[in-house]
Each structure stands twice: as structure tokens, then as C-alpha cells.
N, C-alpha and C positions, 0 to 999 in steps of 0.2 A: 221171779227170782231164780227158779230152777234153770231157766234158759241161760242165765248168766254163768252157769257152771261150765258151759261150753267154752268160756273165755279163760279157763284156768291156765296158770303159768307155774312152772317149777323153777326153783332156784336152789341148787344144792351146792354148798360150798364147804370148805373145811375151815376150821378156825385154829389159831395157834395159842390158845389159852388166854388171850387178851380179852378183857371185858369190853364189849362194844355195845354202846347204847342202841337199843332197838325201838323204833317208833312202831305204833300199833295202828291197825285199821280194822274196822268191822268186817270187811270182806276178804280178809287175808289172815291165815294162821301160819306161824312159823314154828318148826320143831327143831330141837337141837339135841344131839347125843354124840356118841363116839364116832358116828359117821360124818359129823359136821352139822350143817343146817339144811332144812328143806322147807320151802314155802309153798302154800297152796291157796288158790282163790276159793273161797267158800261161800255157801249160803248158810245163814244162821237160822237155827230152829230153837227159839227160846220161849215159845208159848206152848201150852198143851196141844193146841190144834196143829201147829207147825211140827211139833215132835211126833204126833201120831201120824201125820202124813209122811214125814221123812222123805225118802227118795223113792217112794212107791210110784210105779208107772213111768219112771224116767227111763227112756229107751237107751240112752247112752250118756256118758259123762266124759268130758275132756280128761285126759290121763292125769293131769295134775290139778284137779278140782275136787271138791268134797263138800260135806255138810257137817257143821259143828252143832251138836245138841247141847244145850245149856240148861241145867236144872237149878232151881233156886237153892237147894241144899244138897249136900252129899247124901247118898243113900244107895239102896240096892236097885239096880235097873236090869232089865232084860229086853233084848231086841229079838225080832223075828224078821223073816224075809217075805211075808205075805205081799203079793202084788209088786215085789221088787224084781226088776227085769235083768239086772246086771250083778255079777259077783262083787262083794264088798269086803274090805277089811274094816273091822271095828276096833277103834283105839280108845280104850277106857282110861280116864284120868281122874285123879282126886281133886280136892279143892285147890291145891297149889298148881294144878296143871301138869303134875307129874304122872306119866303113864304107868299104870299098874297092871294092865293086861292088854294083849292084842289078840283078837280073834281073826284069823286069816281066811280069806276066800269063803265067806258065807254064801251058801248056795241059793240062787234065785228061787223064789216061790216056796222055800222050805219054811214050815211053820213051827219048827222046833225052836224052843226058847234058847237064846244065847245070853247067858248071864254075864254081867260085868263083874268087876272086882268090887269087894265091899267098899263103901264110901265113894262111889263114883259120882262126880258132879258134871263131868264133860265127856262127851263121846264124839270122836271124829270119825266119819265114814269117808273112806277113799276107795279107789278102784282096787279090786281084789288082787292080791299078790304084791302090791306096791310097797307095803310096810316091810315085808321081808327083803325085797329088792334093795330098798334104801337103808335098811338096818334099824328101822323104828322098832323099839322093844321096851319092856319095862325099864324105868329110869329116865327115858327120854322126857324132855321138858317142852311144854307148849307155851307159846307167846301169843296172847290175844287179849284185847281190852276187857272181855267178859270175865277173865280170870283175875279177880280182885286180890286174892291172897297168894299171888303167883310166886313160885320158886324162881321164875325168870320174869321179872316185872317189865312192863312197858316203860320206856323212857319218859320222864316228865317233859311236858311240852313247854 
């Protein structure tokens, strides 16, 4: 699945306030905010084993790829960069998929704990520096089928 991260694609667009129905896919996450929207191809980490492995030992990742960590319940989470070879941005979101905290440019191999915001249920990891470049910040909303109580829900099929 990690190899698939090399196939990432970015789509950044602006929107003019109109509600547009968005379909969802397990291998893609879309974010929207004041910057417009940005879409990333992702690997999903939704089991304890997948979450503990994360992006460790991944030597490179396509610029617009990432990994979405999904927890069963909102709670307190912390990440570190042990055995992680590339700098990452960590985007922490609550049960509605609303971003509450962004940690930019986590340093490879650093074992210092990086705490999320209280009530974190989703964490998106993308290449370091990209969140700031795109304007991803607290208040940004995520669109993905794993977000059941979404502020920005998937369109009904």
C-alpha cells in the first residue's frame, strides 16, 4: 500500500461558495478551507498495526500523497518520527474531520512526542511544509468516507 503513495495527485481549486456534492473514495482525501480545496492520494492506517507502522522506513513519498490515520474514538494522540526518513506535516482533526492542529515539518528520526489536539480522531500526514504552502490550518475540513460525523459529508451514492 505504501508503494501506492508514489502515485499521488494534487488538485487545488477555488470554490465560489456554492455547495458541490463530493463523492468519496478510500484512497483519496480532500480538504477545503479559505485556500479552496486540495486532494491527496492516501494510504489508510485504521488498525493498531497499520497506525504503529505509519510511514516508517518510507524513503520518499510523492509530493501530493499521504497517510490517513483513523482512530475508533476521539482522544489524545501523540506521534513521533522514529524510523521516519522524510519530514512530515501532521494534520490533526476531530470526529467531524475539522482540523484542530497542524504540526509542520516534523524532523526525521526525532523521538520527541508530537501531541495532537484534544479529541483527535483523524491524523493526515503529508510531506513537510506542504500544509503551510497550501494554507491548510485549523478550521480546514476533511472529506473522506471514514469520517462518519463529517462537517463536510460524502455525497449519497
